[in-house]
N, C-alpha and C positions, 0 to 999 in steps of 0.2 A: 284227692291227691294233694290239694293245697294244704290241708290240715297235716298231712304226713310231712310236708316240707317244713312247716312251722315247728312241728314237734321235733323233727330231726335237727333243725337249726338250733332249737332250744337246747337239745342235748349236747350239741357240739360247742355252743357258744356260752354255756354257763361257766364263766371264768371269773377269777377275782378281778375287782376293779383295778385299773392302772394306778400305780402309786404315784405316777407323775410322768410328764413327757420327757423328763431326763432319761427315763428308761430306754434301753436300746431295743427291747422287745415290743413288737406291736401285736396286740391280741384283737380278736374279732369283737364286734359289739355284743352286748349281752342279749339274751333272748327277748326281753321286752322291747329293746330297740329294733331288733329284727322284725318282730311282730308289728311294730308301729309302721314300718316302711315297706313291708312285704306282704301284708295281709289284705290283698284285694284280688279282684278277678283277673287282672292283667298279670299277676305274679303267680304262676301255677307251679306245681311240684315238678321237679326234675327227676324223671325216672331213669336214673343212671347211678350205679354204685359209686362212681368217682366224683359226684357232684360236690362232695365235701372239700375236695381239693381245689375248687374253682374260686373260693374266696381269696382276694388279694388285698393286703393292707400296705400302705406306703406313707411315710412321713413326708409331708409337703413342706413344712417349716417347723420352727420350734414350738408352735402353738396349734398346728393343724395336722390331722391325719386323714387319709382318704381310705374308704373301705369299699371295694367292688364286691357286691354280694350277688351271687347267681339268682336268677329269677325264673327263667324259662329256657328249656332246651328243645330246639327243633332239629330238623334234619341236618341243616348246615349253618344254623345261627344259634348262638347262645346269647340271651339278653341278661344284662346286669343292671343293678341300681347302684349309684354311687352315694354313699353316706359320708358326710363330712363330720369329723369329730374335732371339736375345738376346746381349748382351755386357755385361760389367761395366765399370766406369769405367777400369780399368787394363789392359784386355786388347784386342787386335785380333783375337781368335779368336771366331767366332760359334758358338753352340750352338743347335741346331734341335730343335723338337718339333712334333708334330701336334696341333692343337687339337681338343677334343671338345665337343660341344654336345648339348643336350636336344632331342628331337623328340617329337611326339605323334601317335598314331594310335588310332582307336577300338578296334582289336583288340589293341593293345599297351599303351595308356596312355602314360606318359612313358618314354622310353628314350634311351640314349646312342648318338651317331652321330658320324661324322667327315666326312660329306659335307653340304655346303650347296647349296641349289638356287637358282639365279638370284640369287646373292649379290652384294653390293657393299659397299665400305667408303668412308665419307666421308673424303676426304683431309684435311679441316680439323678434324673433330671426332673421327675415329677410330670413329664409330658404324658398327656392322656391321648389315646388313639382309638379309632373305631373303624371296622370294616364290615358294613352291612351288605350281604349278598342278596340280590333280587332273586337269584336261583343258584342251584348248586355249583354250576360251572364258573360262577363268579364273573359273568360278563355284563352285569348291570347291578346297580345299587349305589352305595355311597361310601366314601372314605373321608374321615375327618380327623384333625388333630387340634388339641387345645393345650395351652400352657397355663401354669398356675401363676397368678399375679400377686398373691398374698391376701386376696380377699375373695377371689372367685377364679373360675377357669375361663380364659379368653380364647376364642377360636383363632387358630393360626391359618387353617385353610380347610376348604370343604369342596371335594370333587363329587360330581353327581352324574350318573348315566341312567336315564329313565327307561331307555329301550334296550332290551336284551338282544343285541345285534352282533355279538361276537367280539366286540372291542375289549381289549385287556384293560385292567384297572389303570395302568400308567398312561393310557390314552384318553381317559375320561376327562371331560372339561372341568376346570376349576370354576365354581360359581361364587366362591368367596376366597379372598386371600388378604391377610392382614397387610396394611399399607407398608409397614416397616419391613416386611419380608419380600416385597416386590422389587425385582431388580431395577425397574425404571422409576422407583419412588422419587418424587421431586426433592431437591435439596431444601433444607429449612430456609425460610425467608429471613433475610438478615437486614433488609432495609427498614430503617426506623419509621414507625407509623404511630399515629394517634389512635390508640385502641380504647379510649375511655368512653366512647359512645357507641351505640348500636350501629353496625352489626359487630363491633368489638373485635374486628380482624379474625372472625371465627372461621374455622373449617366447617362446612355444612354439607349434609347429605339428606336426601329425601328417601324415605322407605314407606311406600304406600301413603297412609294418612298421617305419618309422623315426620317431623323434621328433627334430625340429630345435629347437634352443634357443639364444637369444642373451641374454647378460647386459647390463645397462646399461653404457654406455661410461664408463670412468674416465679422468681426466686423466693423460696420459702413457703409458697402457697400451692404449688402444683398446678395442674391444668384442669380448669372447671369445664365440665361437659354436661349436656342435658339433652333429653328427648322430649319433644313438645308436640301436642295435638291441640287443635283449635276448633271452636264453634265460630265459623266465619260470619261476618256481617260487613258487606261492602260499604254500607253507609256509616259505620262506626269509625271514629277517628283513627283507631289503631288497626282497623280492618277485621276485628273480631270482638265478640261479646265475652267469650271465656277462653282461657288457656289452661291446659293440664300439662304440668311439667314434672318429669322424673329427672332428678339432677344428682351429681356427684362432684364434690369439691376437688377431689384428686383421686388417683388410682389407689384402690384398697379401702377407700372410705365407703360407708354405707350409702345406699341410694335413698333419696328423700322425695316425697311427693308433695306438690303444692297445686292448688286451684287458684287461678287468678280471675277475678270478676271485674269487668270494666265498669258496668253500671250498677247492677243489683248487688250492692255490698251485703255482706253476711252479718246477720245478728250474732253478737257474741254471747247471747243469753240462751240460745236454742241449740239443740243437737243437730248433727249432720248425718244423714243416711247415705250409705254408699252401696249401690247395687252393681253386680256384674251379670250380664245376660238375664236381667230381671230378678235375680236372686239376691236378697240382702246379704252382704258380706260382713258389715260392721256398722255400728252406730257410734259416732264420736260425740263425747260429751263436750260442752263448750270449752272446758279447760284443756281439752286435748287438741285444740286448734291454736296454732301460733302464727303471729304476724311479725317476724323479726326484721323483714326488709321493707315492707309497705303495708298500708292498712287494708289493701285489697288482695294481698298475696298470702293465701291461707295454707300453712304447712300442717301436715299431719304430725303432731308432736311426738307421741311415743314411737320409738323406732321399731318396736315389735309389731305395731299396727301397720307401719309402712312396709315392712318386710313381708307380712302376711298378704297385704293387698297386691304387692308386685308379683308374688307367686301366682295369685289368682288372676291377675291381669294377663299374664303370659299365656294362660290357658283359655281366656275368654275372647269374646267378639266386640263387646260394648260395655263401657262403664258409665254409670249415672250417679251424679251427686244431687241429692235433694236437701234443701236447706230453707231457712226462713230469712228473708231480707231484713235489713235494719229498719224497714218500714212495716214489718210484721206480715209480709206477703210471702206465700210459698213460691219458691223458685227451683228450677231444675236445669242441669247442664249434662248433656250426654256426649261421649267421645267414642269414636271408633278405636278399637285396639289393633287394627290391621297395620302391621309394620312395627309394632312396639318391640318384638323380640329382636328383629334385625337391628333396630336403632340402638338397643341396649348392648348388643354385641359390638357395634361400631364405636360407641362412646367408650366401652371398656378397652378396646384396642387403642383408641386415640389417647385416652387418659394415661395409658402406660408408656407412651412414647416420651 
């Protein structure tokens, strides 16, 4: 059945390439793009003659379009995958990526996923919504909304009802609500402070094994936010031996990854191996490691490597960095990934304020 879906999608989606995003017409992705993002065991055929009408395309901004592609049809739920199509101002070539979202379940907590259930995008506002039913009567499941920030979708709110007990969706508890949308959100702090030293007047939240932090916005530079995990050592001066940081200079900017080593500094002549859940994800050459801020703050240089790793980290449980120290000895640092997805959602929200 899956092969039928791919063949049917190919027949439907073989269309001329877009001449440019100035065009008012939004066309579906081509067959090879659909195959790239829908050819797996979780994306089965939809045995429904009307499935062709389930594709939805929306312009999010002048350089980005969103495509909701049908993936699976059940008795009362339809799953979709959201493919982002991007172009820069001077190119007529599109780049595609599969969007990832946070989901919640009692047995998993927050987790990363690529499928959305009963999803819809508002063509005027670009707001993305989802209503996942736990059973047909709709008295359990989840309801979520996201807003487009210019670089990604940021969660607005997430309601969840794990027990099918007859409660209507408008009675489900909110387990996440963006601070800016809360009626009792505190007023911005106006008292002058010295924010030049740690903790930098940061707003901070802990999500399992990660600390998310955002500094006050500064004129012309936006709001710096980061998600941080540590290899703790109570006897070390800083309280840790290693820190892993995923940071963003301002809303809409790409996320960067850096490893901070307190004692065992990294050799700049040797490669760095990165594993997630014991599986090698990437080997970085020495020239792909940057130290723009401090000699022990090692940034993954190529942005495409950072983007690839962040997607993999969202799906994993542990990440490990293997490298050679400046004394020629092997070293390794491992970090839990529990709480990363929630931390990234929170800093996305904070950076946009």
